[in-house]
Backbone as a ProteinNet text record, in pm:
[ID]
protein_1_A
[PRIMARY]
XXXXXXXXXXXXXXXXXXXXXXXXXXXXXXXXXXXXXXXXXXXXXXXXXXXXXXXXXXXXXXXXXXXXXXXXXXXXXXXXXXXXXXXXXXXXXXXXXXXXXXXXXXXXXXXXXXXXXXXXXXXXXXXXXXXXXXXXXXXXXXXXXXXXXXXXXXXXXXXXXXXXXXXXXXXXXXXXXXXXXXXXXXXXXXXXXXXXXXXXXXXXXXXXXXXXXXXXXXXXXXXXXXXXXXXXXXXXXXXXXXXXXXXXXXXXXXXXXXXXXXXXXXXXXXXXXXXXXXXXXXXXXXXXXXXXXXXXXXXXXXX
[TERTIARY]
12951.2	12914.9	12920.2	12843.6	12845.8	12979.7	13015	13133.1	13091.3	13185.9	13156.8	13195.4	13099	13119.6	13148.2	13252.3	13291.5	13313.5	13234.6	13240.6	13259.2	13320.8	13333	13284	13211	13155.8	13252.5	13224.2	13305.8	13316.2	13205.5	13200.4	13246.4	13291.9	13351	13256.5	13138.3	13050.4	13088	13065.3	13102.7	12977.9	12982.3	12873.3	12932.2	12870.9	12917.7	12798.1	12808	12696.9	12747	12670.9	12697.2	12645.7	12728.6	12688.3	12638.5	12506.7	12447.1	12461.6	12504.2	12536.4	12460.2	12414.2	12363.1	12436.4	12448.6	12514.3	12410	12438.9	12349.6	12423.6	12368.8	12425.8	12571.6	12652.9	12794.2	12876.8	12818.1	12892.2	12912	12837.4	12850.2	12785.2	12854.5	12801.9	12724.9	12596.6	12512.4	12467.3	12487.1	12441.4	12290	12236.4	12090.7	12041.8	12129	12083.8	12194.9	12164.1	12257.6	12197.3	12276.3	12230.1	12318.3	12264.1	12336.9	12408.4	12334.6	12394.7	12410.7	12529.3	12558.8	12607.4	12571.6	12617.4	12683.4	12803.5	12874	12867.3	12865.9	12854.5	12981.8	12972.5	13090.9	13197.8	13321.2	13420.2	13492.9	13553.5	13625.2	13615.9	13679.8	13689	13787.9	13859.7	13959.1	13897.7	13771.3	13707.8	13717.9	13797.9	13819.6	13814.6	13695.3	13677.4	13744.5	13691.8	13743.6	13704.4	13800.8	13778.3	13800.3	13870.2	13903.4	13930.9	13911.7	13937.7	13992.2	14091.1	14147.4	14166	14130.4	14141.4	14255.8	14344.2	14460.1	14425.5	14438.3	14414.3	14547.4	14552.8	14442.8	14426.1	14498.6	14496.8	14364.2	14294.8	14164.2	14167.2	14281.7	14283.4	14256.4	14194.3	14154.7	14240.3	14272.3	14349.5	14262.7	14243.3	14149.5	14224.2	14208.2	14266.9	14181.5	14243.2	14170.8	14227.9	14148.4	14201.7	14244.8	14158.6	14182	14305.7	14340.3	14457.7	14578.1	14562.7	14672.2	14738.1	14656.2	14707	14627.6	14687.1	14617.6	14606.6	14483.7	14460.7	14429.7	14473.6	14460.2	14360	14268.2	14169.4	14185.8	14206.2	14217.3	14079.8	14066.3	13942.8	13831	13861.2	13754.9	13691.5	13759.5	13703.5	13573.4	13546.1	13420.1	13299.7	13318.6	13207.8	13177.9	13259.5	13236.4	13180.9	13148.6	13098.8	12960.7	12933.9	12798.9	12702.8	12574.4	12474.2	12401.3	12298	12217.4	12294.1	12247.5	12315.4	12334	12250	12261.8	12375.3	12451.2	12555.3	12676.2	12678.7	12788.9	12861.2	12993.5	13073.4	13038.8	12957.5	12922	12846.8	12784.1	12708.8	12782.1	12899.5	12972.8	13031.1	13043.1	13107.4	13252.5	13306.3	13446.9	13536.7	13499.4	13582.9	13598.4	13488.6	13494.2	13578.1	13568.8	13648.4	13796.5	13828	13967.4	14020.6	13938.5	13981.8	14010.7	13935.3	13956.4	14092.6	14155.4	14287.7	14392.7	14363.8	14460.9	14460	14351.6	14344.5	14270	14166	14096.1	14000.2	13952.4	13850.1	13741.8	13621.4	13511.3	13535.1	13627.1	13656.6	13737.8	13782.3	13852	14002.2	14051.6	14194.2	14231.3	14350.3	14390.8	14398.2	14350.9	14361.6	14504.9	14562.6	14698.5	14704.7	14808.2	14827.5	14948.7	14946.8	15066.2	15174.5	15280.4	15383.7	15508	15622	15748.8	15755.4	15839.7	15858.8	15730.7	15649.3	15525.1	15428.2	15413.6	15325.2	15371.4	15502.1	15555.9	15537.1	15553	15539.4	15399.7	15298.3	15161.3	15134.9	15212.6	15190.7	15230.1	15294.3	15329.6	15214.6	15103.8	14985.3	14933.5	14874	14816.8	14701.8	14698.8	14588.1	14513.4	14405.1	14325.5	14191.8	14170	14053.3	14047.3	14163.9	14178.3	14125.9	14153.5	14109.8	14228.9	14205.8	14306.6	14418.1	14391.5	14490.5	14488	14513.6	14519.8	14382.3	14346.7	14213.6	14197.8	14308.2	14299.1	14397.7	14347.9	14430.6	14391.5	14491.1	14464.9	14578.7	14549	14655.8	14727.8	14854.2	14940.5	15025.5	15015.6	15089.3	15237.6	15276.5	15418	15496.2	15436.7	15506.7	15507.3	15439.9	15434.6	15293.7	15270.2	15135.3	15080.2	14958.1	14896	14939.5	15027.9	15077.3	15002.5	14964.7	14898.5	14967.7	15099.5	15173.6	15203.3	15175	15205.2	15077.2	15088.2	14979.3	15022.3	14930.4	14948.9	14859.9	14919.6	14845.6	14871.2	14763.4	14775.8	14700	14757.9	14693	14598.9	14489.9	14393.3	14456.5	14535.9	14604.7	14752.9	14828.9	14972.5	15006.7	15134.5	15183.3	15158.8	15156.3	15135	15237	15188	15271.4	15339.1	15289.5	15343.1	15246.4	15287.2	15210.5	15074.3	14971.6	14838.2	14825	14926.1	14918.3	14964.8	14997.6	15045.5	15017.3	15036.3	15021.2	15119.9	15113.6	15207.9	15144.5	15226.5	15180.4	15299.5	15268.7	15373.5	15327.2	15424.2	15400.8	15476.5	15409	15473.3	15434	15520.4	15489.9	15369.9	15269.6	15148	15175.1	15265.2	15287.5	15379.8	15479.3	15581.6	15580.9	15519.9	15524.2	15651.2	15739.4	15861.3	15824.4	15879.4	15849.4	15927.4	15855.8	15918.3	15923.8	15848.5	15853.8	15785.9	15839.3	15777.9	15744.7	15623.5	15577	15533.6	15550.5	15480.8	15372.3	15247.7	15134.8	15079.8	15089.7	15039.2	14886.5	14829.9	14685	14640.5	14540.7	14496	14443.4	14470.7	14422.4	14278.3	14198.8	14061	14064.9	14020	14047.6	13999.5	13880.2	13824.1	13816.6	13891.1	13898.5	14046.2	14093.8	14237.2	14289.5	14402.3	14468.2	14405	14305.1	14235.7	14278.2	14283.9	14325.8	14230.4	14216.2	14138.2	14206.7	14131.2	14184.7	14173.1	14252.4	14241.5	14117.7	14032.4	13910.7	13910.5	13984.9	13988.4	14087.3	14113.2	14204.1	14165	14187.3	14154.7	14257.7	14283	14371	14300.4	14375	14322.7	14352.8	14250.1	14271.2	14371.9	14458.5	14555.9	14660.2	14680	14782.1	14859.6	14962.6	15036.3	14989.8	14875.1	14824.2	14720.4	14698.4	14595.1	14508.7	14382.3	14292.2	14267.8	14298.2	14280.2	14155.1	14069.9	13951.3	13984.3	13968.3	13990.2	13854.8	13837.6	13713.8	13738.2	13637.4	13643.9	13501.7	13487.2	13357.1	13378.9	13294.3	13283.8	13139	13099.7	12962.3	12927.6	13026.7	12999.5	13000.4	13080.1	13092.4	13013	12977.5	12920.5	13027.3	12985	13079.6	13138.8	13266.2	13334.2	13419.5	13432.3	13522.1	13610.3	13723.4	13818.4	13881.6	13892.5	13961.9	14095.4	14201.8	14334.9	14401.2	14482.6	14551.6	14700.5	14757	14899.1	14959.8	15091.1	15166.2	15283.3	15268.3	15374.2	15493.4	15614	15732.1	15757.4	15815.1	15839.4	15988.8	16043.6	16184	16204.7	16330.5	16366.8	16365.9	16355.1	16367.6	16499.5	16493.5	16613	16657.9	16594.9	16630.6	16503	16427.2	16297.8	16312.7	16215.4	16211.3	16157.5	16193.5	16139	16091.9	15965.2	15911.6	15803.1	15783.7	15673.4	15569.3	15443.8	15336.6	15246.1	15232.2	15144.1	15029.8	14909.9	14799.2	14761.1	14730.2	14672.5	14521.2	14459	14314.6	14240.5	14153.7	14070.8	13931.2	13879	13742.6	13729.2	13660.5	13629.6	13480.8	13412.9	13268.3	13236.4	13153.2	13100.9	12949.3	12884.4	12738.9	12671.3	12747.3	12690.3	12677	12748	12746.2	12635.5	12600.8	12504.3	12448.8	12325.4	12269.5	12309.7	12364.4	12405.4	12548.2	12569.2	12703.2	12694.6	12785	12782.4	12923	12932.4	13060.6	13115.5	13160.2	13209.1	13342.7	13348.9	13469.7	13517.1	13445.6	13488.1	13488.8	13587.9	13601.1	13650.5	13595.2	13654.2	13631.3	13716.5	13720.1	13711.6	13634.1	13628.9	13639.4	13682.4	13688	13547.2	13530.6	13404.2	13426	13325.1	13333	13436.6	13512.4	13607.8	13731.2	13759.3	13880.4	13867.1	13749.5	13729.3	13716.7	13716.8	13701.6	13571.1	13505.7	13390.9	13430.3	13409	13443.6	13315.7	13315.8	13201.9	13242.1	13150.5	13174.5	13062.8	13098	13001	13025.3	12916.8	12930.1	12897.4	12943.1	12925.1	12836.3	12724.1	12632.8	12671.1	12770.1	12817.3	12704.2	12592.6	12475.8	12428.6	12449.2	12421.6	12279.3	12191.1	12052.4	12022.4	12125.7	12105.2	12077.7	12089.9	12062.4	12150.3	12274.4	12364.2	12358.1	12238.5	12214.2	12297.3	12363.3	12441.7	12365.7	12399.2	12328.4	12428	12376	12454.2	12412.8	12503.1	12474.8	12573.1	12523.8	12609.5	12606.2	12722.3	12729.1	12814
4748.1	4872.1	4989.9	5097	5212.1	5283.9	5342.8	5427.7	5570.1	5649.4	5788.8	5873.3	5945.6	6028.8	6171.3	6230.8	6366	6446.1	6552.7	6631.8	6779	6852.2	6996.8	7059.6	7171.1	7236.6	7343.1	7392.1	7499.2	7617.8	7648.4	7766.2	7737	7614.1	7585.7	7530.7	7482.8	7418.2	7270.9	7217.1	7080.2	6994.4	6875.9	6779.3	6645.2	6583.1	6454.3	6365.1	6236.6	6144.2	6001.2	5910.2	5767.8	5724.6	5656	5602.4	5459.6	5442.4	5310.6	5228.6	5103.7	5017.6	4886.4	4833.4	4697.1	4619.4	4488.5	4403.2	4343.6	4349.4	4291.5	4178.2	4127.1	4011.7	4034.6	3931.9	3939.8	4011.4	4040.8	4107.9	4255.8	4314.3	4457.1	4538	4640.9	4728.1	4842.9	4855.3	4960.2	5055.8	5188.3	5284.3	5289.3	5292.7	5295.5	5419	5492.9	5610.7	5673.2	5785.7	5858.5	5873.8	5845.7	5858.3	5951.2	6004	6092.8	6203.8	6273.8	6377.6	6507.4	6567.3	6695.8	6791.8	6918.5	7021.3	7132	7171	7280.9	7404.6	7521.9	7646.8	7682.6	7786.6	7835.8	7871.9	7831.2	7835.2	7969.3	8025.6	8151.9	8231.4	8347.1	8426.9	8366.4	8265.3	8200.9	8090.4	8105.7	8006	8052.8	7986	8023.9	7896.9	7846.9	7732.1	7607	7557.9	7434.4	7316.4	7232.3	7127.9	6986.4	6966.7	6831.1	6831.2	6714.6	6702.3	6563.5	6557.2	6430.5	6439.6	6334.3	6331.6	6240.1	6293.1	6215.6	6143.1	6012.8	5930.9	5892.4	5879	5892.3	6033.8	6131.2	6265.8	6336.2	6302.9	6362.4	6502	6545.5	6676.6	6660.6	6763	6758	6853.3	6811.6	6892.7	6917.8	7046.3	7085.9	7158.5	7109.8	7177.5	7295.9	7414	7537.6	7593.6	7586	7617.7	7762.9	7855.5	7994.5	8053.9	8003.3	8057.9	7965.3	7857.7	7764.3	7717.7	7660.3	7619.1	7499.4	7431.6	7328.5	7379.3	7388.3	7441.3	7327.5	7345.1	7240.8	7283.2	7191.5	7214.4	7108.2	7152.7	7060	7036.7	6926.1	6898.8	6847.2	6809.1	6766.4	6636	6563	6436.2	6455.2	6578.9	6603.4	6576.7	6589.1	6562.9	6414.4	6331.3	6187.7	6134.6	6224.2	6179.2	6117.3	6010.3	5954.2	6043.6	6016.5	6089.6	6191.5	6251.9	6349.4	6479.8	6566.7	6693.5	6778.1	6759.2	6839.1	6792.7	6692	6634.3	6724.9	6840.7	6932.9	6972	6948.3	7002.4	6945.2	6838.8	6782.9	6882.7	6982.3	7080.2	7213.4	7221.9	7348.7	7373.7	7501	7530.4	7485.3	7464.8	7426.3	7529.1	7656.2	7761	7741.1	7711.4	7694	7573.7	7466.9	7348	7377.2	7448	7480.4	7574.6	7670.9	7767.1	7699	7592.7	7524.1	7456.8	7439.2	7377.5	7474.2	7602.2	7702.9	7732.9	7697.5	7719.7	7846.6	7832.1	7949.4	8005.9	8124.5	8185.1	8242.4	8255.5	8308.4	8452.8	8519.1	8658.5	8671.7	8557.2	8562.6	8545.5	8501.6	8474.5	8364.7	8368.9	8274.1	8131.5	8039.1	7897.5	7853.8	7770.6	7722.9	7648	7674.2	7609.5	7518.1	7419.9	7339.4	7431.7	7445.1	7542	7476.7	7539.2	7486.2	7478	7387.1	7371.7	7326.2	7244.5	7197.1	7309.6	7401.6	7514.3	7602.8	7621.8	7703.2	7634.9	7501.9	7428.2	7441.6	7449.5	7456.6	7581.8	7686	7810.3	7796	7684.5	7664.2	7605.7	7567.6	7521.5	7632.8	7593.2	7692.5	7765.4	7896.8	7975.7	8037.3	7972.3	8016.7	8063.5	8193.9	8252.2	8202.3	8201.1	8156.2	8011.9	7930.6	7792.1	7702.9	7573.9	7476	7461.4	7488	7471.4	7331.2	7315.8	7183.6	7117.1	7049.1	6989.6	6862.1	6790.3	6657.7	6644.7	6600.2	6578.7	6444.8	6365.5	6237.8	6208.5	6131.3	6084.8	5969.4	5955.5	5855.9	5793.6	5662.5	5601.5	5586.1	5591.3	5593.6	5473.2	5354.6	5232.4	5201.9	5283.6	5261.1	5217.6	5087.4	5041.4	5118.5	5165.9	5242.5	5386.2	5427.3	5564.1	5652.1	5769.9	5867.7	6002.1	6001.6	6123.6	6202.7	6145.4	6211.3	6252.5	6359.7	6404	6392.4	6345.7	6350.2	6462.6	6556	6671.8	6682	6692	6704.3	6826.4	6896	7011	6964.6	7038	7004	7011.8	7115.3	7135	7162.5	7165.2	7185.1	7331.4	7357.5	7493.6	7575.7	7708.5	7793	7763	7759.7	7739.4	7601.9	7507.9	7372	7279.9	7157.7	7062.7	7032.2	7022.7	6986	6836.6	6758.4	6613.4	6561.7	6652.2	6611.7	6723	6692.1	6793.5	6767.4	6851	6846.1	6779.3	6707	6646.2	6630.3	6618.5	6605.4	6512.8	6452.6	6391.2	6475.9	6512.1	6600.7	6561.8	6597.3	6574.6	6660.8	6597.7	6671.1	6781.8	6757.4	6853.2	6967.5	6940.4	7040.8	7093.7	7020.1	7059.6	7018.4	6943.3	6897.4	6805.6	6834.2	6753.7	6623	6512.3	6380.6	6322.9	6383	6341.2	6446.4	6464.8	6551.7	6465.1	6481.8	6393.6	6472.4	6408.6	6447.3	6343.2	6384.4	6293.1	6302.5	6191.5	6190.2	6194	6276.2	6287.3	6201.7	6116	6030.3	6113	6065.4	6132.5	6092	6188	6159.5	6096.2	5972.8	5890.3	5949.8	6009.3	6054.5	6206.2	6276.5	6423	6459.9	6485.7	6510.9	6625.4	6600.6	6703.4	6732.3	6653.6	6677.5	6574	6618.9	6532.3	6550	6442.9	6450.9	6545.8	6595.4	6675.9	6597.1	6632.4	6571.1	6625.7	6535.7	6577.9	6537.5	6433.5	6389.3	6275.7	6239.9	6129.6	6069.1	5939.8	5871.3	5763.9	5738.8	5629.8	5496.9	5396.7	5261.4	5191.3	5154.7	5105.4	4991	5000.3	4894.9	4874.2	4974.3	4965.2	5097.1	5099.6	5223.2	5289.2	5245.4	5294.5	5404.7	5478.2	5580.5	5556.9	5597.8	5598	5743.5	5777.6	5914.3	5919.1	6018.3	6042.7	6150.3	6116.6	6211	6244.6	6368.8	6411	6485.5	6480	6555	6590.6	6709.5	6751.1	6834.1	6809.2	6896.5	6892.4	6988.8	6994.3	6871.5	6821.1	6708.4	6574.2	6561.9	6431.8	6423.1	6537.6	6535.1	6500	6455.7	6420.2	6281.1	6269.8	6141.4	6135.4	6017.3	6000.5	5879.1	5881.3	5770.8	5755.4	5634.3	5604.4	5538.9	5591.9	5537	5505.6	5401.4	5358.2	5388	5446.3	5478.4	5433.8	5411.3	5385.2	5482.1	5595.3	5696.7	5654.5	5657	5632	5748.8	5717.5	5818.8	5824.4	5945.4	5961.6	5969.4	5973.8	5985.8	6133.3	6160.4	6299.5	6358.8	6472.8	6537.8	6487.6	6383.1	6328	6290.9	6389.9	6362.1	6285.6	6202.1	6128.6	6218	6186	6251.6	6141	6144.3	6032.3	6078.6	5997.4	6017.5	5910.7	5952.1	5859.8	5841.1	5714.7	5680.7	5596.7	5652.4	5577.7	5454.3	5346.8	5228.2	5243.2	5241.1	5262.2	5146.1	5181.1	5082.9	5080.2	5198.7	5209.9	5338.6	5330.5	5449	5446.4	5559.3	5566.8	5689.6	5671.5	5786.3	5775.2	5868	5875.3	5758.6	5682.3	5562.4	5448.6	5458.5	5352.2	5370.4	5493.7	5519.1	5660.2	5678	5812.8	5880.6	5802.5	5856.8	5909.3	6003.7	6057.3	6208.5	6269.9	6414.9	6462	6578.8	6640.9	6583.4	6458.1	6393.3	6453.7	6495.4	6562	6505.5	6408.9	6349.7	6198.7	6135	5989.7	5940	5830.1	5760.9	5611.8	5535.2	5390.5	5322.9	5214.2	5136.4	4988.4	4910.7	4765.5	4708.5	4606.4	4537.2	4390.9	4310	4169.2	4097.8	4006.7	3927.1	4001.2	4117.4	4191.4	4283.8	4288.3	4378.3	4522.6	4614.5	4756.1	4808.7	4898.7	4971.8	5117.8	5171.8	5310.5	5393.8	5504	5594.8	5726.9	5782.3	5907.3	6006.1	6133.6	6239.9	6351.3	6401.6	6506.6	6643.8	6746.6	6886.2	6954.2	7012.4	7073.8	7216.7	7273.8	7409.9	7512.4	7484.4	7573.2	7601.5	7503.5	7522.6	7476.5	7572.1	7541.7	7572	7597.9	7636.5	7517.7	7539.3	7431.3	7308.6	7329.9	7219.1	7188	7170.9	7154.8	7041.8	7072.3	6972.1	6926.6	6808.9	6750.3	6708.5	6693	6634.6	6488.8	6400.1	6257.2	6183.1	6077.6	5988.2	5851.9	5807.1	5685.8	5580.5
12520.1	12590.2	12494.9	12521.8	12432.2	12436.4	12323.1	12317.1	12349.5	12397	12427.5	12307	12253	12135.9	12181.5	12127.8	12165.7	12038.7	12019.8	11898.1	11931.9	11838.6	11852.7	11723.4	11735.1	11617	11565.5	11442	11385	11479.5	11546.9	11633.5	11775.5	11803.3	11933	12036.9	11997.7	12094	12106.3	12225.3	12254.5	12267.8	12210	12221.7	12262.3	12362.6	12411	12438	12399	12419	12411.7	12471.2	12454.8	12318.3	12243.2	12114	12135	12127.2	12146.9	12019	12034.7	11920.9	11933	11820.3	11817.8	11709.8	11732.3	11634.6	11541.6	11412.5	11313.1	11242.1	11136.4	11067.1	11031.3	11054.2	11022.1	11126	11242.3	11348.2	11325.4	11230.8	11201.7	11313.3	11359.6	11464.8	11400.9	11436.7	11378.6	11488.3	11470.1	11570.7	11577.2	11698.6	11716.2	11790.5	11853.7	11926.1	12007.1	12069.7	12153.9	12292.8	12395.6	12532.2	12613.2	12722.4	12814.7	12737.5	12655	12571.7	12649.2	12639.8	12702.4	12594.3	12609	12516.4	12596.3	12557.2	12621.7	12535.4	12598.7	12524.9	12452.3	12370.1	12298.7	12400.5	12372.4	12478.7	12493.9	12392	12407.9	12278.7	12279.9	12157.3	12059.3	12102.3	12016.7	11930.4	11893.1	11807	11662.5	11584.4	11445.3	11360.2	11335.7	11247.1	11303.2	11414.2	11472.9	11385.1	11352.1	11252.7	11303.1	11413.4	11456.4	11605.7	11667	11810.5	11839	11926.4	11972.3	12122.6	12194.5	12340.5	12379.7	12463.5	12509	12637.6	12635.2	12754.2	12817.3	12950.3	13045.1	13101.5	13046.2	13103.5	13080.3	12972.4	12948	12892.1	12835.7	12773	12624	12564.6	12424.7	12342.8	12222.1	12128.4	12005.7	11974.8	11870.4	11759.8	11635.5	11520.9	11479.7	11471	11440	11310	11204.4	11072.1	11056.7	11091.3	11055	11121.5	11239.5	11307	11293.3	11214.4	11186.8	11316.2	11404.7	11535.2	11587.1	11684.9	11761.5	11904.4	11955.2	12089	12185.6	12310.1	12411.1	12517.8	12550.9	12654.7	12762.8	12884.9	12997.5	13057.6	13129.1	13200.3	13113.1	12989.9	12899.2	12944.9	13032.6	13079.2	13155.4	13202.7	13272.6	13182.3	13053.6	12962.4	12950.9	13012.7	13008.6	13139.9	13233.8	13362.7	13349	13423.1	13421.7	13497.9	13480.6	13555.7	13471.4	13526.3	13451.8	13431.7	13341.8	13317.5	13442.3	13544.1	13665.1	13754.7	13708.9	13793	13811.5	13750.3	13775.9	13649.6	13644.4	13534.8	13398.6	13393.3	13263.6	13176.6	13236.1	13158.8	13145.8	13200.2	13196.6	13058	13016.5	12888.6	12889.1	12770.6	12760.3	12827.8	12817.2	12875.4	13025	13091.8	13236.4	13273.1	13194.8	13223.1	13204.1	13095.3	13070.8	13178.2	13219.4	13319.5	13452	13483.5	13609.7	13616.1	13499.9	13495.8	13443.9	13454.9	13413.9	13265.6	13194.6	13051.8	13017.3	12933.9	12883.5	12986.4	12960.2	13044.1	12954.5	13008.9	12929.8	12889.3	12957.3	12925.2	12796.8	12741.7	12614.2	12625.3	12740.7	12751.5	12653.1	12600.7	12497.8	12552	12471.3	12504	12477.9	12565.3	12538.6	12406.2	12330.3	12201.7	12206.3	12117	12098.8	12046.3	12122.5	12088.6	12032.9	12060	12014	11863.5	11816.3	11672.1	11604.1	11674.8	11615.1	11586.7	11683	11662.6	11548.2	11538	11429.8	11295.4	11292.4	11167.3	11108.6	11195.3	11146.7	11064.7	11084.7	11010.5	10864	10827.1	10686.9	10607.1	10674.1	10601.2	10511.5	10402.3	10312.8	10382.3	10369.1	10423.6	10307.2	10267.1	10153.6	10208.7	10206.5	10272.7	10417.5	10482.6	10621.1	10637.1	10537.2	10540.1	10506.2	10499.7	10460.2	10563	10689.2	10795.3	10852.6	10983.8	11047	11053.9	10948.8	10933.9	11016	11040.2	11101	11216.8	11332.9	11451.7	11513.2	11549.8	11616.9	11713.5	11816.7	11904.4	11836.5	11870.7	11807.6	11916.5	11931.8	12042.3	12012	11884.6	11849.1	11895.2	11884.4	11921	12068.1	12149	12293.8	12330.2	12355.9	12391.8	12511	12497.1	12604.9	12610.3	12519.2	12521.6	12423.6	12465.6	12380.2	12395.6	12391.2	12417.3	12291	12175.2	12049.4	11978.4	11899.3	11814	11668.5	11585.6	11441.2	11389.9	11316.8	11265.2	11115.5	11037.1	10891.8	10843.4	10746.3	10685	10574.8	10558.1	10453.7	10315.3	10294.3	10166.8	10192.4	10085.4	10094.5	10122.3	10141.4	10161	10034	10045.5	9927.2	9817.9	9692.6	9574.4	9570.3	9650.2	9648.5	9574.1	9552.8	9472.5	9533.7	9449.7	9496.2	9519.6	9483.6	9495.3	9631.1	9721.8	9854.2	9953.6	10080.3	10183.7	10295.9	10398.8	10509.3	10630.9	10706.5	10831	10924.4	11053.6	11154.4	11266.3	11333.5	11463.5	11564.1	11672.8	11770.1	11911.3	12004.8	12145.5	12183.7	12243.3	12277.3	12379.4	12472.3	12581.4	12543.4	12457.6	12430.4	12288.2	12196.1	12056.1	11985.2	12052.9	11986.3	11870.1	11753.3	11635.9	11640.9	11629.1	11626.5	11485.1	11393.9	11254.2	11167.5	11047.1	10946.1	10825.5	10773.2	10667.5	10544.7	10431.5	10310	10288.6	10300.5	10287.3	10145.7	10072.6	9936.1	9936.3	9848.4	9835.1	9716.9	9735.6	9625.7	9509.3	9388.9	9268.8	9241.3	9196.2	9156.8	9018.3	9008.1	8890.4	8758.5	8757	8630.2	8618.4	8703.5	8695	8681.5	8561.5	8540	8625.3	8690.2	8769.2	8902.8	8943.7	9071.2	9174.3	9298.9	9408.6	9526.2	9602.9	9725.5	9823.7	9920.3	10029.3	10159.4	10258.3	10389.9	10459.8	10510.5	10579.6	10726.3	10763.2	10902.3	10919.1	11043.9	11073.2	11206.8	11222.5	11347.6	11374.8	11503.6	11543.1	11522	11478.7	11467.7	11599.7	11676.2	11813	11820.5	11922.2	11954.4	11845.8	11759.9	11656.3	11651.5	11568.9	11543.1	11414.1	11362.7	11235.4	11255.2	11146.6	11141.3	11018.1	11027.5	10912.7	10874.5	10750.8	10701.2	10614.7	10642.4	10561.8	10458.7	10331.8	10223	10159.1	10119.2	10056.5	9926.6	9838.4	9712.4	9671.4	9614.5	9560.5	9435.6	9336.5	9220.4	9174.2	9092.8	9045.7	8961.8	8888.1	8798.8	8871.6	8977	9044.3	9173.5	9233.1	9366.9	9468.1	9585.6	9690.8	9668.1	9703	9705.1	9831.3	9886.7	10000.7	9978.4	10044.8	10037.9	10174.9	10222.6	10347.3	10315.4	10373.8	10353.5	10486.4	10488.7	10610.1	10599.1	10705.2	10707.2	10839.9	10840.1	10963.3	10966.9	11035	11034.3	11119.7	11065	11147	11242	11358	11461.1	11490.2	11493.4	11527.7	11677.8	11716.5	11857.9	11898.3	12028.5	12073.3	12026.8	11963.5	11912.7	11777.5	11727.1	11596	11520.8	11475.6	11412.3	11281.4	11253.9	11128.3	11017.5	10895.3	10776.5	10683.7	10644.5	10567.8	10472.8	10370.9	10275.6	10303.9	10319.6	10354.1	10232.4	10191.4	10080.1	10134.6	10146.3	10206.6	10124.3	10195.3	10133.2	10135.8	10019.9	10013.5	10079.1	10172.9	10242	10182.3	10148.6	10099.2	10019.9	9907.1	9827.4	9794.7	9814.1	9793.1	9709.4	9606.9	9533.8	9528.1	9458.8	9463.1	9392.6	9315.4	9254.8	9355.2	9466.7	9566.8	9669.6	9701.8	9808.2	9797.7	9844.2	9852.6	9982.5	10076.6	10207.7	10199	10109.7	10087.3	10091.1	10168.5	10181.8	10216.9	10276.3	10308.3	10438.9	10436.6	10558.8	10600.5	10727.8	10778.1	10910.9	10966.9	11093.9	11079.7	11139.1	11133.5	11268.3	11316.1	11430.1	11414.5	11480.9	11461.5	11597.2	11605.1	11728	11694.3	11793.7	11779.1	11774.5	11692.3	11685.2	11722.9	11703.5	11738.6	11651.6	11713	11636.8	11592.8	11653.1	11619.6	11500.4	11438.4	11324.7	11374.1	11279.5	11311.9	11252.2	11325.3	11273.1	11257.7	11138.8	11108.1	11106	11179	11183	11116	11037.8	10967.4	10998.2	11005.5	11031.1	10930.3	10871	10769.3	10827.6	10758	10798	10694	10738.4	10641.4	10604.7	10676.8	10645.5	10640.7	10707.4	10706.6	10564.2	10476.8	10335.1	10302.4	10276.2	10242.7	10096.8	10016	9877.1	9787.4	9655.4	9559.3	9582.4	9624.2	9654.6	9804.5	9854.2	9997.5	10056.8	10169.6	10240.7	10364.6	10411.8	10525.6	10633.6	10755.3	10864.3	10875	10835.8	10833.9	10922.5	10986	11063.4	10995.6	10947.7	10866.3	10936.4
[MASK]
+++++++++++++++++++++++++++++++++++++++++++++++++++++++++++++++++++++++++++++++++++++++++++++++++++++++++++++++++++++++++++++++++++++++++++++++++++++++++++++++++++++++++++++++++++++++++++++++++++++++++++++++++++++++++++++++++++++++++++++++++++++++++++++++++++++++++++++++++++++++++++++++++++++++++++++++

């Protein structure tokens, strides 16, 4: 059956569609099209470079990483974007603001969207703010050893705190509802093999279905190398309430791609994973063109 694709743009627009899949040789799942696509309008004045989205099941609320304000914002009622039927079916076509407002969240008038608060919200302010960038780039749900549970969020900063090492960055596991920190991590950033002193940055993260693992998308670009991506697998330990864990995470490289491997390589910033035939996983990547039409033109690609 098709998976439901849920995306958020930098400016806060919502896109939702069925991802149609066909199986090709070797049981590989290949995307063939998008069905029942809905687009929601810009949600509130609190849109400051939205970079990631994770949906908590079965509650259906979405958590969006917002770089410029160094926060994770929560939207209730996002499950309406998954309703079957034509766009005229009701809330499926409503802006995110209206959906959030219906559950006591944001309003189109610009009322603040609820944010992940507590210690977790405060911790996010330690992310590096470089031209109001490099904040919470990656957000994913984390079951934390509880099958069927999606009560935890994993949040990683694109870059490290100011004046800290470029070879690592900050990440946390926190209670989605309260912001209580259940673990603080130092996430090692892979070194770029042939560029001395250079390291990949965090570009995205996704839960690995039916496991306690995460897949981290790392990206790198320079004029001499072009775009490169690397996928790494981690299993973050989780502490008990009131006794958070502290750990160093060293990703296990799953896949590394540079421009010598494929022409379908760009500024990939979104990743999600689904089960395929025989228990394998299919990884989907989406790139961000940054509205860049210059000599170093970027594209929006789905891989």
